[in-house]
C-alpha positions as CSV (number, residue, x, y, z in Angstrom):
1,M,-48.9,35.7,12.6
2,T,-47.0,32.8,11.0
3,F,-44.6,33.3,8.1
4,L,-47.4,32.2,5.7
5,E,-49.9,34.6,7.3
6,L,-47.5,37.5,7.0
7,C,-47.1,36.7,3.3
8,Q,-50.8,36.6,2.8
9,R,-51.2,39.9,4.7
10,L,-48.6,41.5,2.5
11,R,-50.6,40.3,-0.6
12,Q,-53.7,41.8,0.9
13,E,-52.1,45.2,1.8
14,V,-50.6,45.7,-1.7
15,G,-53.7,44.4,-3.5
16,A,-51.9,41.7,-5.4
17,A,-54.0,39.3,-7.4
18,G,-55.4,36.1,-5.9
19,N,-56.0,35.1,-2.3
20,G,-52.7,33.2,-1.7
21,P,-50.0,32.3,-1.3
22,A,-51.4,29.0,0.0
23,S,-48.0,27.7,1.0
24,I,-44.4,28.9,1.1
25,G,-42.8,26.2,-1.0
26,G,-43.1,25.8,-4.8
27,Q,-44.1,29.4,-5.5
28,S,-43.0,31.4,-8.5
29,G,-43.5,34.9,-10.0
30,E,-45.3,37.5,-7.8
31,Y,-46.0,35.1,-4.9
32,A,-42.3,34.1,-4.7
33,R,-41.3,37.8,-4.6
34,L,-43.8,38.5,-1.8
35,I,-42.4,35.6,0.2
36,G,-38.8,36.7,-0.3
37,W,-39.7,40.3,0.7
38,V,-41.3,39.2,4.0
39,R,-38.3,36.9,4.8
40,E,-35.8,39.7,4.0
41,A,-37.9,42.3,5.9
42,W,-37.7,40.3,9.1
43,R,-33.9,39.8,8.7
44,E,-33.4,43.5,8.2
45,I,-35.4,44.4,11.3
46,Q,-33.4,42.0,13.4
47,V,-29.9,43.2,12.2
48,E,-30.7,47.0,12.5
49,R,-30.3,46.7,16.2
50,R,-28.4,43.9,18.0
51,R,-30.0,44.3,21.4
52,W,-33.7,43.8,20.7
53,R,-35.4,42.4,23.8
54,F,-37.0,39.7,21.7
55,A,-33.5,38.5,20.7
56,W,-32.5,37.9,24.4
57,A,-32.2,34.4,25.9
58,Q,-30.6,32.5,28.7
59,G,-28.1,29.9,28.1
60,S,-26.0,27.3,29.9
61,V,-23.1,25.0,29.1
62,A,-22.4,21.8,31.1
63,V,-18.7,21.5,31.8
64,E,-16.6,18.6,32.9
65,P,-13.1,18.3,34.4
66,A,-11.5,16.7,31.3
67,F,-12.5,19.4,28.8
68,D,-11.8,23.1,28.2
69,Q,-13.7,23.5,24.9
70,Y,-17.5,23.4,24.5
71,P,-20.2,24.1,21.9
72,L,-22.4,27.2,22.4
73,P,-26.1,27.3,21.7
74,E,-26.8,27.1,18.0
75,D,-28.5,30.5,17.9
76,F,-25.8,32.2,20.0
77,E,-24.5,35.6,18.7
78,D,-23.1,37.5,21.7
79,W,-23.3,37.3,25.4
80,D,-24.1,39.8,28.1
81,E,-20.7,39.6,29.8
82,P,-21.6,40.6,33.4
83,T,-24.0,37.6,33.5
84,L,-21.3,34.9,32.9
85,R,-21.1,32.5,35.9
86,L,-19.5,29.2,36.7
87,G,-21.8,28.0,39.5
88,D,-21.9,31.2,41.6
89,K,-18.5,32.5,40.5
90,S,-18.3,35.4,38.0
91,L,-16.2,34.8,34.9
92,H,-14.4,37.3,32.7
93,A,-14.6,37.3,28.9
94,L,-11.6,38.1,26.8
95,S,-11.1,38.7,23.1
96,W,-9.8,35.6,21.3
97,G,-6.4,37.2,20.6
98,E,-5.8,38.1,24.2
99,F,-7.1,34.8,25.5
100,R,-4.9,32.8,23.0
101,D,-1.8,34.8,24.0
102,R,-2.3,34.5,27.7
103,F,-3.5,30.9,27.9
104,R,-1.5,28.7,25.5
105,D,-2.2,25.7,27.8
106,P,-5.0,25.2,30.3
107,K,-3.8,26.1,33.8
108,G,-5.1,27.3,37.2
109,S,-8.8,27.6,38.0
110,V,-11.5,28.7,35.5
111,Q,-11.7,32.5,35.6
112,Y,-11.6,33.5,31.9
113,V,-13.5,32.5,28.8
114,S,-13.4,33.4,25.1
115,I,-15.1,32.5,21.9
116,A,-12.7,30.9,19.4
117,P,-12.9,31.5,15.6
118,D,-14.7,28.2,15.3
119,S,-17.5,29.6,17.6
120,T,-16.6,27.2,20.5
121,L,-16.4,28.3,24.1
122,R,-12.9,28.1,25.5
123,L,-11.9,28.0,29.1
124,N,-8.5,29.1,30.5
125,A,-8.4,25.9,32.7
126,F,-10.0,22.5,33.1
127,P,-13.0,22.7,35.5
128,E,-12.3,21.3,38.9
129,S,-15.6,19.4,38.9
130,S,-18.8,18.9,36.8
131,S,-20.6,22.1,36.8
132,E,-22.5,24.6,34.6
133,I,-21.6,27.9,33.0
134,T,-24.7,30.1,32.7
135,F,-25.1,33.4,30.9
136,E,-27.6,35.7,29.2
137,Y,-27.1,36.2,25.5
138,W,-28.5,37.6,22.3
139,R,-29.6,35.2,19.6
140,S,-28.5,35.4,15.9
141,P,-31.2,36.5,13.4
142,Q,-34.0,34.1,12.9
143,V,-34.6,33.0,9.4
144,L,-38.2,32.3,8.4
145,E,-38.3,29.1,6.3
146,E,-41.5,27.1,6.9
147,G,-45.0,28.4,6.6
148,G,-45.7,27.8,10.3
149,D,-42.6,29.6,11.5
150,V,-43.5,32.5,13.8
151,P,-41.2,35.6,14.3
152,R,-39.7,36.0,17.8
153,L,-41.1,39.5,17.7
154,P,-44.2,40.1,19.9
155,E,-47.3,39.7,17.7
156,R,-48.5,43.3,18.2
157,Y,-45.5,44.4,16.1
158,H,-45.8,41.8,13.3
159,M,-47.1,44.5,10.9
160,A,-43.7,46.1,11.0
161,I,-42.5,43.1,8.9
162,V,-45.4,43.5,6.5
163,Y,-44.9,47.2,6.0
164,R,-41.2,46.8,5.5
165,A,-41.8,44.2,2.9
166,M,-44.5,46.4,1.4
167,L,-41.8,49.1,0.8
168,Q,-39.9,46.6,-1.3
169,Y,-43.0,45.8,-3.3
170,G,-43.6,49.5,-4.0
171,L,-40.0,50.1,-5.1
172,Y,-40.2,47.0,-7.4
173,E,-43.5,48.1,-8.9
174,N,-42.4,51.8,-9.1
175,A,-45.4,52.8,-7.1
176,P,-44.5,55.9,-5.1
177,E,-47.9,56.0,-3.3
178,V,-47.3,52.4,-2.0
179,V,-43.7,53.4,-0.9
180,Q,-45.0,56.5,1.0
181,Q,-47.8,54.5,2.7
182,A,-45.4,51.7,3.7
183,R,-42.9,54.1,5.1
184,M,-45.5,56.0,7.2
185,N,-47.0,52.8,8.5
186,Y,-43.7,51.2,9.2
187,R,-42.5,54.2,11.2
188,G,-45.6,54.2,13.3
189,V,-45.0,50.6,14.4
190,I,-41.2,50.7,14.7
191,S,-41.2,53.8,16.8
192,T,-43.3,52.1,19.5
193,M,-41.3,48.9,19.1
194,E,-38.0,50.8,19.7
195,V,-39.4,52.1,23.0
196,T,-40.5,48.7,24.3
197,Q,-38.1,46.3,22.7
198,L,-34.7,48.1,23.2
199,P,-32.8,48.2,26.5
200,E,-33.4,51.3,28.7
201,M,-30.8,54.0,28.3
202,S,-28.7,54.8,31.3
203,F,-27.3,58.2,32.0
204,G,-24.4,59.3,34.0
205,G,-24.7,61.4,37.2
206,P,-24.6,65.2,37.2
207,L,-21.4,66.9,36.3
208,A,-19.4,68.4,39.2
């Protein structure tokens, strides 16, 4: 469902008046609240867990010998450190404080990287040649803005957004029956989503 369709489905689920909203922009009153609740519900779902599979992406940064600072993808939030590569060589990520203290000036070969406070990628040295740093990363929360925007979430779980927004409607209207139904429906969807959309848990070997 698109952002607009999610808002329309919320209106249908809660039995609000009319058959809209017909668009996202220019709304007021109840329709504006429905739109805001859907937008906020999607944000809340994303930030509850930072390792949702739907937030995963692959990124790359082209590097040149004359530079040791580079922009990251606009939606970058955090990388999966073991996947950092310069060509076929693994790189090590350091906290900014450690990186700053160890590498006041670029030197040696590129082995370490860090993210500066201005969100740029910093290298401990100038690259020896034109190449590419590749990595897997998790994207920052998506903000629904236009009516045609589609949540990154697989469509079979889109009702989780509707039910979470429905909870806010019930609280606003002081309608405990709506709150109860929203919580039950949301839990039914989110429990399945947590199984399929979170990384598999790993367990240590048997104790000696």
